[in-house]
N, CA, C and O of each residue as an XYZ file, in Angstrom:
368
protein
N       1.663     -4.239    -18.083
C       1.957     -2.869    -17.800
C       3.460     -2.610    -17.792
O       3.948     -1.614    -18.326
N       4.172     -3.539    -17.170
C       5.626     -3.356    -17.059
C       6.279     -3.455    -18.440
O       7.210     -2.709    -18.744
N       5.802     -4.354    -19.253
C       6.379     -4.476    -20.602
C       6.157     -3.181    -21.423
O       7.034     -2.756    -22.175
N       5.002     -2.587    -21.265
C       4.697     -1.329    -21.961
C       5.562     -0.205    -21.440
O       6.084      0.591    -22.220
N       5.718     -0.132    -20.147
C       6.529      0.934    -19.542
C       7.982      0.799    -19.972
O       8.649      1.807    -20.205
N       8.471     -0.389    -20.079
C       9.898     -0.616    -20.395
C      10.226     -0.494    -21.879
O      11.401     -0.562    -22.241
N       9.246     -0.318    -22.743
C       9.525     -0.165    -24.169
C       9.754      1.308    -24.500
O       8.807      2.091    -24.569
N      11.027      1.681    -24.705
C      11.347      3.105    -24.895
C      10.741      3.728    -26.162
O      10.582      4.947    -26.220
N      10.407      2.937    -27.154
C       9.839      3.522    -28.376
C       8.432      3.965    -28.226
O       7.949      4.748    -29.044
N       7.729      3.496    -27.197
C       6.316      3.859    -26.997
C       6.129      5.136    -26.212
O       5.195      5.893    -26.477
N       7.004      5.393    -25.246
C       6.791      6.524    -24.361
C       8.079      7.395    -24.349
O       9.187      6.903    -24.562
N       7.885      8.670    -24.098
C       9.040      9.557    -23.909
C       9.632      9.265    -22.520
O       9.020      8.573    -21.706
N      10.816      9.798    -22.270
C      11.511      9.589    -20.980
C      10.656     10.123    -19.825
O      10.501      9.458    -18.801
N      10.109     11.317    -19.998
C       9.305     11.915    -18.926
C       8.044     11.117    -18.658
O       7.672     10.893    -17.506
N       7.384     10.685    -19.736
C       6.192      9.883    -19.594
C       6.495      8.519    -18.952
O       5.734      8.013    -18.128
N       7.624      7.952    -19.359
C       8.053      6.662    -18.760
C       8.284      6.795    -17.247
O       7.857      5.947    -16.464
N       8.958      7.865    -16.863
C       9.202      8.110    -15.410
C       7.883      8.289    -14.652
O       7.718      7.753    -13.557
N       6.950      9.038    -15.233
C       5.662      9.250    -14.578
C       4.879      7.920    -14.464
O       4.271      7.637    -13.433
N       4.907      7.140    -15.509
C       4.171      5.843    -15.470
C       4.816      4.868    -14.461
O       4.114      4.107    -13.796
N       6.134      4.900    -14.357
C       6.791      4.062    -13.356
C       6.403      4.485    -11.928
O       6.122      3.640    -11.078
N       6.392      5.769    -11.685
C       5.960      6.277    -10.366
C       4.493      5.853    -10.065
O       4.189      5.384     -8.969
N       3.625      6.023    -11.033
C       2.244      5.659    -10.807
C       2.075      4.162    -10.603
O       1.267      3.744     -9.773
N       2.797      3.373    -11.319
C       2.711      1.903    -11.200
C       3.207      1.471     -9.837
O       2.571      0.650     -9.176
N       4.356      2.022     -9.401
C       4.853      1.691     -8.048
C       3.918      2.155     -6.956
O       3.734      1.454     -5.961
N       3.311      3.345     -7.123
C       2.319      3.843     -6.162
C       1.145      2.897     -6.092
O       0.660      2.599     -5.000
N       0.673      2.417     -7.228
C      -0.477      1.500     -7.223
C      -0.111      0.162     -6.556
O      -0.924     -0.427     -5.844
N       1.119     -0.306     -6.796
C       1.574     -1.545     -6.097
C       1.604     -1.369     -4.611
O       1.177     -2.249     -3.863
N       2.117     -0.215     -4.164
C       2.119      0.077     -2.711
C       0.695      0.158     -2.193
O       0.401     -0.376     -1.123
N      -0.220      0.829     -2.945
C      -1.597      0.881     -2.493
C      -2.239     -0.491     -2.454
O      -3.155     -0.710     -1.661
N      -1.798     -1.407     -3.270
C      -2.282     -2.785     -3.235
C      -1.787     -3.505     -1.974
O      -2.533     -4.267     -1.358
N      -0.569     -3.269     -1.607
C       0.048     -3.940     -0.460
C      -0.481     -3.445      0.889
O      -0.565     -4.230      1.833
N      -0.839     -2.165      1.000
C      -1.274     -1.617      2.240
C      -2.541     -2.315      2.825
O      -2.526     -2.673      4.003
N      -3.604     -2.514      2.065
C      -4.726     -3.213      2.676
C      -4.416     -4.700      2.930
O      -4.983     -5.307      3.838
N      -3.534     -5.267      2.142
C      -3.191     -6.662      2.394
C      -2.476     -6.791      3.751
O      -2.753     -7.724      4.504
N      -1.574     -5.879      4.060
C      -0.797     -5.931      5.315
C      -1.653     -5.504      6.489
O      -1.576     -6.107      7.559
N      -2.459     -4.485      6.313
C      -3.202     -3.888      7.448
C      -4.579     -4.530      7.662
O      -5.107     -4.466      8.772
N      -5.161     -5.129      6.659
C      -6.536     -5.616      6.812
C      -6.633     -7.108      6.576
O      -7.060     -7.843      7.466
N      -6.245     -7.577      5.393
C      -6.510     -8.954      4.967
C      -5.695     -9.978      5.725
O      -6.250    -10.975      6.187
N      -4.401     -9.769      5.870
C      -3.543    -10.762      6.585
C      -3.924    -10.844      8.056
O      -4.102    -11.955      8.558
N      -4.059     -9.720      8.788
C      -4.413     -9.855     10.199
C      -5.834    -10.477     10.405
O      -6.045    -11.276     11.318
N      -6.772    -10.092      9.545
C      -8.098    -10.669      9.640
C      -8.111    -12.172      9.370
O      -8.776    -12.948     10.056
N      -7.343    -12.554      8.335
C      -7.246    -13.995      8.031
C      -6.633    -14.756      9.164
O      -7.131    -15.815      9.547
N      -5.570    -14.241      9.705
C      -4.919    -14.900     10.859
C      -5.849    -14.955     12.064
O      -5.935    -15.969     12.756
N      -6.537    -13.856     12.298
C      -7.503    -13.831     13.421
C      -8.582    -14.855     13.290
O      -9.045    -15.412     14.285
N      -9.000    -15.119     12.040
C     -10.070    -16.092     11.820
C      -9.555    -17.549     11.754
O     -10.286    -18.467     12.128
N      -8.316    -17.775     11.289
C      -7.828    -19.132     11.060
C      -7.096    -19.701     12.262
O      -7.208    -20.900     12.519
N      -6.350    -18.897     13.011
C      -5.521    -19.401     14.106
C      -6.330    -20.135     15.192
O      -5.823    -21.126     15.716
N      -7.511    -19.731     15.553
C      -8.253    -20.523     16.560
C      -8.548    -21.932     16.127
O      -8.653    -22.829     16.962
N      -8.685    -22.147     14.819
C      -8.903    -23.517     14.356
C      -7.625    -24.362     14.307
O      -7.659    -25.579     14.491
N      -6.500    -23.689     14.054
C      -5.213    -24.404     13.978
C      -4.627    -24.622     15.352
O      -4.166    -25.720     15.663
N      -4.637    -23.603     16.172
C      -4.042    -23.684     17.518
C      -5.086    -23.288     18.584
O      -5.034    -22.182     19.121
N      -6.006    -24.173     18.878
C      -7.070    -23.796     19.851
C      -6.492    -23.580     21.257
O      -5.626    -24.321     21.724
N      -7.005    -22.548     21.896
C      -6.644    -22.193     23.272
C      -5.199    -21.847     23.512
O      -4.747    -21.856     24.657
N      -4.462    -21.543     22.468
C      -3.049    -21.217     22.669
C      -2.711    -19.772     22.267
O      -1.777    -19.179     22.806
N      -3.452    -19.230     21.346
C      -3.146    -17.887     20.858
C      -4.410    -17.024     21.033
O      -5.513    -17.414     20.652
N      -4.204    -15.868     21.609
C      -5.314    -14.954     21.775
C      -4.821    -13.559     21.373
O      -3.812    -13.082     21.892
N      -5.519    -12.924     20.469
C      -5.204    -11.556     20.132
C      -6.393    -10.695     20.514
O      -7.539    -11.068     20.264
N      -6.135     -9.578     21.100
C      -7.262     -8.682     21.517
C      -8.014     -8.126     20.291
O      -7.391     -7.856     19.265
N      -9.305     -7.957     20.383
C     -10.082     -7.415     19.273
C      -9.689     -5.991     18.899
O      -9.839     -5.592     17.744
N      -9.196     -5.233     19.846
C      -8.796     -3.837     19.586
C      -7.613     -3.770     18.606
O      -7.379     -2.743     17.969
N      -6.866     -4.897     18.497
C      -5.747     -4.915     17.568
C      -6.232     -4.807     16.122
O      -5.681     -4.050     15.323
N      -7.268     -5.574     15.805
C      -7.797     -5.509     14.453
C      -8.418     -4.146     14.135
O      -8.204     -3.600     13.053
N      -9.164     -3.618     15.055
C      -9.776     -2.325     14.797
C      -8.713     -1.222     14.713
O      -8.882     -0.254     13.971
N      -7.637     -1.365     15.461
C      -6.534     -0.412     15.310
C      -5.915     -0.466     13.939
O      -5.631      0.570     13.337
N      -5.700     -1.685     13.433
C      -5.150     -1.801     12.067
C      -6.106     -1.299     11.023
O      -5.678     -0.714     10.027
N      -7.394     -1.510     11.219
C      -8.390     -0.965     10.280
C      -8.297      0.549     10.243
O      -8.413      1.154      9.177
N      -8.090      1.160     11.390
C      -8.068      2.635     11.442
C      -6.809      3.209     10.794
O      -6.825      4.367     10.376
N      -5.734      2.457     10.696
C      -4.507      2.970     10.029
C      -4.638      2.970      8.531
O      -3.937      3.731      7.864
N      -5.495      2.158      7.975
C      -5.599      2.065      6.519
C      -5.904      3.442      5.835
O      -5.210      3.818      4.891
N      -6.913      4.170      6.301
C      -7.208      5.458      5.608
C      -6.103      6.486      5.788
O      -6.057      7.467      5.047
N      -5.223      6.289      6.741
C      -4.079      7.198      6.957
C      -2.955      6.864      5.969
O      -2.409      7.753      5.316
N      -2.616      5.575      5.867
C      -1.456      5.175      5.059
C      -1.718      5.176      3.566
O      -0.795      5.390      2.780
N      -2.957      4.941      3.160
C      -3.269      4.879      1.748
C      -2.958      6.178      0.980
O      -2.240      6.117     -0.018
N      -3.462      7.343      1.399
C      -3.072      8.552      0.672
C      -1.634      8.957      0.915
O      -1.019      9.583      0.051
N      -1.063      8.606      2.108
C       0.332      8.930      2.326
C       1.245      8.210      1.316
O       2.275      8.752      0.914
N       0.870      7.009      0.916
C       1.687      6.282     -0.067
C       1.727      7.029     -1.374
O       2.782      7.126     -2.000
N       0.589      7.565     -1.805
C       0.549      8.341     -3.037
C       1.367      9.594     -2.906
O       2.139      9.920     -3.809
N       1.224     10.316     -1.800
C       1.966     11.554     -1.608
C       3.468     11.287     -1.559
O       4.238     12.086     -2.094
N       3.898     10.234     -0.961
C       5.323      9.947     -0.829
C       5.921      9.361     -2.166
O       7.061      9.647     -2.530
N       5.128      8.565     -2.842
C       5.683      7.870     -4.057
C       5.687      8.770     -5.290
O       6.543      8.573     -6.153
N       4.818      9.711     -5.425
C       4.746     10.552     -6.631
C       5.437     11.885     -6.360
O       5.056     12.644     -5.468
N       6.461     12.137     -7.161
C       7.383     13.256     -6.913
C       6.702     14.617     -6.955
O       7.069     15.487     -6.165
N       5.748     14.845     -7.819
C       5.084     16.135     -7.875
C       4.316     16.413     -6.601
O       4.344     17.542     -6.112
N       3.647     15.449     -6.056
C       2.920     15.631     -4.811
C       3.900     15.827     -3.645
O       3.686     16.659     -2.763
N       4.964     15.047     -3.669
C       5.957     15.131     -2.596
C       6.600     16.530     -2.616
O       6.777     17.134     -1.558
N       6.942     17.038     -3.773
C       7.540     18.412     -3.870
C       6.575     19.474     -3.390
O       6.985     20.421     -2.720
N       5.277     19.334     -3.724
C       4.287     20.301     -3.320
C       4.154     20.290     -1.777
O       4.054     21.357     -1.171
N       4.150     19.146     -1.158
C       4.071     19.056      0.306
C       5.323     19.658      0.944
O       5.225     20.352      1.957
N       6.494     19.402      0.366
C       7.750     19.964      0.943
C       7.715     21.491      0.837
O       8.154     22.188      1.752
N       7.191     22.011     -0.283
C       7.090     23.441     -0.402
C       6.164     24.078      0.602
O       6.402     25.199      1.051
N       5.110     23.373      0.959
C       4.163     23.898      1.949
C       4.808     23.978      3.340
O       4.637     24.954      4.070
N       5.546     22.931      3.677
C       6.170     22.917      5.008
C       7.590     23.489      4.945
O       8.273     23.559      5.966
C-alpha cells in the first residue's frame, strides 16, 4: 500500500493525500484495539503464571478498557481525516 501511495505517476496529488490520510487512519484503528484490548488481556492472562501472588489487577480495569474502545475507534477516524475534522469544527 505504501509503495503504491508513494508512486506519484499512479495518483494525483489530491488522491495521494486522501489515500495517505485513510492509510494512517486505518493504522491508528489497528493500534487502538491492540492497546485497549489485546495487550491488557494478554498481560492479565499471562502475569499470574509468570509472577504468582505478586501482581493483582482488578477485573474492572479490563472492563473499563473494553468500554473505551467503541469511543476511541470512531474518534480516530474523525480526527485523522481532514474532511470529517472540518465538518465537526464547523458544527461546533
